[in-house]
N, C-alpha and C positions, 0 to 999 in steps of 0.2 A: 273465129279469130277476132280479138279486140283490136280495133284500129288505134295506132299510136297517136298520142296527142303531140302536135307540133306547135311551136311558137307559144307555149305556155310555160312561164318561168316557175321554178320551184327553188326553195332554199336548199343549198347543198351542204355547206359547212356551217358549223355552229356560229351563231351571232357573237361578236366580240372576240373571236379567236385571233383575228388580225386587228391592227390598229386602224385608225381613220386614214392612215397613209397607205392602205392597201392599193396596189397598182400592178401594172405590168404583167398580166398573166401570160404564160407560155407553156406549151405541152411538149413533153419529150416523147421518144418513140415507144416507151413502155406505157404511155398513157398517164404519167404523173403530171400534175399541174403545179406550176411554180408561181408564186406571187411575192411581192416585197412586204416586209414589215409584219411578219407573223409573231405574235406575242409582244413584240417591242420593236422600236425603230432600229433600222440597220441590219435586219435579218432578211434572209430569203426563206420563205416557207415552202414546204412541199406537201401536196395533197395527193394521196394515192387514188387510183380509180374507184376504190371503195369509200373514199371520203375521209380517210385517216390523215390528220394533220401533224406536222412536226417541223422543227427548225432544220433546214437543210445546211445552211452556212450562215456565218456572221461576217459582215463586211468590217474592215478596219474602223477604229474609232473615228468619227467625223464624216463617215461616208453613209449615204442613204440612197438606196436604189429606187428606180422608177420603172422604165420600160425594160422588158426582157425579151430576147429572141435567141433562137438556136441557129448556128451557122451550119454549113454543109457537112462539117466533120462532127457535128453533134456537140460542139462547145457552146456553153451558155454565155451570152453577152448581156451585160447589165449596165444600163445607163445610171451613172452616179451623179445626181443633179447638184449635190453639195460640193463634190470634189472635182467637178469639171472634167470628168473622165468616163471611160467605158472600160469595165472589167471584163476579162475573159476567164471562164472557169472550165478547166479540163474535167469532164464529168466522171471519168473513171477513178481519179484519185482526189477529186474536189480541190485541185490546185488552182488558186486564185492569183491572177496576174493582171497588171495594168496593160490594156491593149492600146488605149488612146488617152492622152492627156492634152487637152486643148484649153489653155487659159482664156482664150478669146470667147469661149462659150459663156453665155449667161448661166445656163443650167441644162445640160442634155436631158431631155424629158422622155420622149418616146422614140423608138427606133423601128425601122423597117429594113428588110434585107432582100437582095436579089439572089438568084441561084448561084451566081459567081462570087458571092460573099461581099459584094458592094453594099454598104450600109448607109442609110439616110437617118439623120437625127433632127428632130425638132428642138428648138432652142428658145423658149419663151422668156420674156422679161415681164413678169406679172405686174410689177409695180408701175410700169409705164405702158402696159397693154400693147407691147410690141414683141417682135420675135425675129428669129433667123432660121435658115435652113442649111444644113450641112450634108456633104457627102464624105464618107469615110471609105477609102480604098482598102482592098484586102490586106495591104501591107501596113495599115494603120495610119497612113498619111491623110490629112484632112483638107477639104476644099469647101470654102464658104460659097454656097450656091446663090443665096439671096439674103438680103438684109432689108430692114425697113418694112417688114411685114407686120401683120396683126399678131395676136398672141398664139403663136404656132403650138400645136399640141399633137393630136393624133395624126398618124400618117401610115400609108400602106402602098404597096406595089401591086398592080393588077396581075392576074394570072399569066397573061401573055408578055408581061414585063415591058409593055409599051406605054404605060401610064403610071405616074406617081401622083397619089392623092395626099393632100395636106390640109388639115383644118385649122381654123383660128377660133379659139374658144370664146373670147370676149366678143369678137365680131360676128360669130355664128355663121361662118362661111366655110364651105369645102371647096378647095381649088383642085384642078386637075392640070397636070403638065404632061406633055409628050415626053417620053423617056427613051433614050438610046441604049444600045447594048453596053456602052461604056459608062452609063450612069449620068449622062448629060441631060439636062432638062431644057425645054423650050415650049413655046406656044401655050403659055399659061392661060387658063380660062376658068370662069366660075362655074362649078358644077351645080351648087344649090346654096341658098341662103335661108336662114330660119329667123322668124320674128321674135323668138323668145328662147330662154334657157341656153345652157352651154353645150359645147361639144367636147368630147374627150377621145379616148382611144377608139380605133376602128380596125377591122380586118375584112378581107375579101373572101367570098366563097369561090369555088372553081369556075363559076359562071361570070365572075367579075362584079357581083353585087357587093356593096359595102354594108357591113353591120357596124353601126355607130352608136356609142354610148352618149345619151343625152343627159348630161350632168344637171341635177336639179329637177329634172322632169321625171326621173325614175323610169325611163324607157330605153329600149334599144330599137333603132330604126334600121330597116333594110332599104337601101337606096340602089337603084339600077345604075349602070354605067352612063345612062343618059340623064341622070339627076332626078328620077322619079321615085318618090317614096312608095315602096311596094308593101311594106308591113311595118307595124309598130307593136312591140311586145312590152306589156306592162310588167314591171318588176315589183318586188315586195319593198325594197329600199328605194331611196330617192336619189342619192348621190353616186350614181354608177360612174366608175372611172375608166374601165377598160374591158376588152373582150378578147377571147381567143377560142379557136376551134380545137376540138379533141374528141375523145371517145373512140370506141372500137372501129366505127366506120367514118370518123371525122365529122359527123353531123351534130355533135353536141357543142353548143356555144356556152362557154363559161364567162361569167360577168363578175368583176370585182365591184363591191359596193361599200363605199367609205362610211356612210352613216350607220351601216349595220355591222361593219367590220367582218365581212364574210364574202363568200362566193355563191352566186346563184347559177342555175343552169337551165337551158331549155334546148329542145330538139329543133333542128332546122330541116330544110328539104334538100340540102346539098352540102357536101363536105367543104371544109375550108381550103383555101389555096395552100396554107402552110403544111397541109398533110403531105404534099408532094415535095416539100422543101425541108432543109435543115434537120435531116435525120428523122422525119416524121413517118416515112413510109415503112410499114411493117412487112416482114417476109411472110 
């Protein structure tokens, strides 16, 4: 038996199929991977488990997606950083509706979700290297959790839903907050700070390790819940923007790469947290 290679990235989709705005990957229960800006800005692309790409839907003119997640009913949520809103897509009929519109947001960037469909959104102001953090209740109402932060970007909820992780791209810090069942945060602490390169999207595996895209460095790092770097995977591209888990067993990590306009993939040693959430569990 040939031993499977883990933590070795390979090019999965064709270079240049997506624009440089490729972001926000998420996987549905059938194993399809979705990411924004396939072929042109304002689209959501779908990639089958076999790697076949197509346009899944087009957002209305003036809207451009970023982070994507699936809720507990299998609906797709799309952060629209231009329109200050989050879209909800009913996947059976591809019906697109505004779920949240919050003019006070700079630009909803990445989103994370709890099992009860409470959503968190990062909200960077890139021009001023600042940011905010929002909570969005299941009914679509918004709560500003924190302002005056650094350039908020990637965020994720731990598998036990007791910790919320938020990173700041320009400041190169990952913060950890204690998280209540109601989605309240407290006891903020610095998990890890890096001396160089940027931070972008991140996801947890079922053991609580974070997989973080290092924008500009062309690597994905695996960070323990204690803030220790456990692994670093070299990619083919440099400007990796986000990651998501998928595959038949949930142990494939898909990475969106802006300078290549494509998705890379590598095998991990544990499934992603999202496999147990948001319609990801297969019968």
